[in-house]
N, C-alpha and C positions, 0 to 999 in steps of 0.2 A: 462545752468546749467552744474556743473563738471561732469565728469564721473568716476565712482567708479568701481574697478575690482581688483580682486584678483590676485597676483603672488604667487603662493602657498597657503597655508594655514594661512601663518604668515606675510606677508607683504601685504600691501595695495598700491595699485598705483591709482592716482588721476590725471587725464587729465584736465587740466585747459585751457580754451580759454578766458583770461580777467576775469574771475569771480573769485570767492572766496571759500575757505573752512576754518572751524575752529577746530583745531586739539591739542591733548595732547601736551604741551609743551616738547620738546626734543625728540617727538616721531618720527621726520623726519628723515630718513637714508640716503636719496640721494633725487638730483632732477637734471632735464635737463631744458634748456629753460632760461627765464628772470622770476624770482620771485621776489616779497618783501615780507616781514617778519614783522609782529606787535605782539608784546607780549601783553596779557592781564590778567590783575589779578584783584581781588577784588570782592567784591559782586557788587549788582545792576540788572541790566535788561540784556537782551540777553545773550549770551554764559557764561558772568561773572556771571549771576544769580546762575550757577551751582557751583560755586568753593569754596564756604564756606561751610565745613563740620560742622553743627551748633552746634554740641554735643562737639567736640574737638577744634573748632576754626583753624582747619587745611586748608589750601588753596591751591587750584589747579590750576596751572597755565594753561593757554590756549594761543596757536598762532593763528593769522590769518595770511594765506597765500594765495597771489592774484598773478595773473600772466599768461603767456602763458608757456605751456610745461607740463611736469609730474613730480608729487611729489612721494616720496616713504615713507610710513609711517609703523612703527612697533614699539612694546613695550615688552622688555622682552620674546621675543619668544612667546608672547601668541598668540592663535588661534583668528582670526579675522573672524566674519559674517557680512554680509550685509543686511540690513533692510531697505525695501522701503516704505514711508510714501506717502500717496496720501489725503492730507487734515486732516490725523488723528493724534493721540498723539502717542508717544512711553514713557514709563516711565523707566529709568535706572539707576542703581547705577552710581555714577560719575567715580568711580574706573574702571569701566568697558566700558567707553565712549572712544572711540579713535579720531575719527573725524564725523565732520557732514558738510553737504552742508552749504554754505554761506547764503541761503535764508530762512534756517530754523529758527525757533524762539525757544529759550531755556530759562527754568527758572527753579525753585525748586517748590515742593510741599511736604507737609507734609503728612506723610502715617502712621505714628505710631511707634513705639518701635520696631525693628526688630532684631538689635544686640546690644550687650552690649559694647563690648570694644572698636570698632572703631567708633561707631555711625552709622553704615550700616543701612539704612532704616528710621532712623528719617526724612531727608529731601531727596528725590529721585529727581533726575534731570528729567525734561521733556523736551522732543524735538517735536515740532510740525509745521506743514505744509506739504509742497510737496517736496520731494526730498531724498536723501539717508544719512543713518546713519551707520557708522562702528561700531559695538560693539565688545569688546575683551573677551574672556573666558582661563579660566584655563583647556585646554583641550577642544575637540569640542564641541561646544553648541549643545542643542537640543532644538527645538521648540516643545511645547507641547500643543496642542489644549483643550481648556475648553468650555463646551457648559453646556446649563442650567440643562442637566440630569445629567451630571458628572463634579461635583467640583474638583479641584486639589489640592493636599496637598504637599506643598515644604518646605525642610529643608531651612531656612533662610541663611545660608551660601553659598548655592547652587544658589541662586536667582540671575539673571541676570538683567533681564528686563520683561515688559510685554507690550501689546497694545489689544487695543479692548474694549468692555463694560463690563468690569471686577470689581467686588468688592474683596476687600481682607480684612481679619480678622487675626489678631494674636490669635491663639489658643493654650491654654495650655494645659499640662497635658501629652502628649506623644509626643515624636518625634522619628526619627527614631533609634537613639542611645538605647533609652531606651527600645525601642521592642525587641532589641538583648541583652539586658542587660549590655550596656556599658556606659548609662547615669547616672547622678547622679544630684541630685536636682529637681527643677521644670523646665521642658522643654517646647519648644515652637515649633509650626511650623507654616507656612502660609496658610490661607485656601483661594482659589480664587473661586469666583462664577460668573457665568455669560457667556458671549459669547465673546473668546477673545484667544490670544497666550500667553503663558509663557515661556521664555528663562532660561533654567537653566545649569550650568556647572557641570561637573562630579568630581570636587574637590572643597571642601569646604573653606571658608574664614576664617581667624583666628580671628573669633569673639565670643561673648558668645551667639550668636544666639540660640542654642539648649539647654542651660545652664544658666540659670539666677538666 
């Protein structure tokens, strides 16, 4: 299994010993050793299941890297966080997914409307199995725990990913901007209930998640 480690907070180093990882196309900044690269695009199963943003038809190209040595990945100086999976499932926005262990299964799941402009949240990428995942955020990601006694409310533009036994609902009426008098129109937020972890970023995407 590949070894994921961070070089600072914005570069991912992956040590390969004949195994494979899948990463966002164009995100590799350097490598040493002997590597082979295969570009993967389109819909379907495996990692390719995540690439079609169904609302806009946008495609996200992915590459598979196999070999012996070390690959270094980064994307627009985004902060990188590592998530370890042990037979469980991670739900993550496709735009926030940098790299997955080659043995992990990926696909898409419909989670309901979360953002209007770019289609964020209509179909969320799922990563499942045992291995590591590198996710990106605009600023340092924060992992917030949800318990049955304390549901969590998240701004749609700040949501990155979640894992655990969580249910999510799009809740209209009030969001964070309307609370301080900066919102307009009908506003939304995501309510998470159950037991698990939600990852958020301190900067919002350019979506209509708050005002639809």
